[in-house]
N, C-alpha and C positions, 0 to 999 in steps of 0.2 A: 795149693799154696794157701795157709790160712792168714788171718789178718795180722797176727803177731810176726809171721815170717816177712809179710810184706812191709810192716813198720820197721822192723830191725834190719831188713835188708840182707838177712842171712838165715838160712834153714837151720844151720848148726848153731848160731847164736840163740835163735828162738828156742831150740830144743835144749840147750844148755840151760838157759834161763828157766824154762819150764821144769826140768829135773831139780835144779838147785831151789827153786821157790816151792816145789812140791814137799821137799824135806829139808827145810832151811836150818835145821839143827845139826846136820851132818856136814863135816868138812870134807869136801870132795877133792879127789886128785884126777888126773888126766885119764888114767887107766879105768878107774871106777866110772867115770863119765863114758868112756868109750864102751865098756861092757854093758852099761845101763842104756845107752842109746843106740848102739849099734853103728854109730858113725866113725868116720876115718879119724885116726888119732893125730894126724898132722892138722886137720881142720879144727879139731878140738883144742890143740894147743894154741893154734893161731888166735882163736876167739878168746880163750882163757887169758892170754897175754894182752889182748886188746881190752878185755874187760877189767883187767887189773890196772893197765895203763891209764885208763879213764877214771879210776877210782870206784868203780862199781864192785869189784871184788878185791879182797886183800888175801894175801898168801903168807904162809908160815912154813918153814922147813920142819920136816919131821924125818929125820934121818936123810935117806936119799929121796923121800917123796916131798913134793910141794903141794900142800892142801889149801884149798881155796874156801873162802866163806863170803857171804853177802856183807857188804858194808851198808848197815841201815842208814837211810837218808829220809828227809821229808818226802813223803809220797811213795816210799817204796812198798808200803802195804797195798796202796791203790795199784801200783804197777804189778805186783804179785797177783792181785785179784784179776786184773785185766788179762795177764798172760795165762793164768790158769782157766778162766772162763773162756777165753778165746779158743783154748784147746780142750774145753769141756772137762776141766778138772775142778775139784771142789776148791772153795776159797780158803784162805789161811787167815790167822789173826795176828796181832801185833806181837803176842807172846811167842808164837812159832818163829816169827822173824828174829826174835831175840834168842832163839835157841831152846825155848821151853815148849814141851809138847801141849797140844791142844788137849783140854780136858773136857771131853764130852762123853757121857757114859757110854752111848752106843758105839762110838768110834774107838774107845779106848783099847779094846782087844785087838782090833784091826791095826790100829796105829802101832801097838807093841809088837804085833807080828812083823809087819813091814820093817820096823826099826831092826828087829832081830835079824831079818833077812838081809838088810843092808849091812849090817855088822859082820855077819857071816861072809858075805861077798867081799867086804873090805879085808877080812883076814885071809881069805883064799888068795886075793890079788897080792896082798903083802908077801905071801909065800913064793910068788913067782920070781 
């Protein structure tokens, strides 16, 4: 159990936050998080509902899907850095929290590739 799991009291919640903060520009839905994390869908929905209830996430309906995004708040960038560092992920910037891609020459190609992969996965899951 890593430090973010201990702090948040839930392995599922810590993993959801890690995934969402890793790619804050994507609006996630339950099936995408299930596919991305490999966690149980009931546990994911429980945590998504909790995070929305406390105001950490906001949701919007997209047809039959309910998509979630981070609600920026003072300190959200620091929290994102903590979660990603505790899970040995790279840090993110304020621009990425607002939904704008990070503009670093070396990472631009890798970022574009991962975004395309996420979009393709979302399209595949929409077809289910």
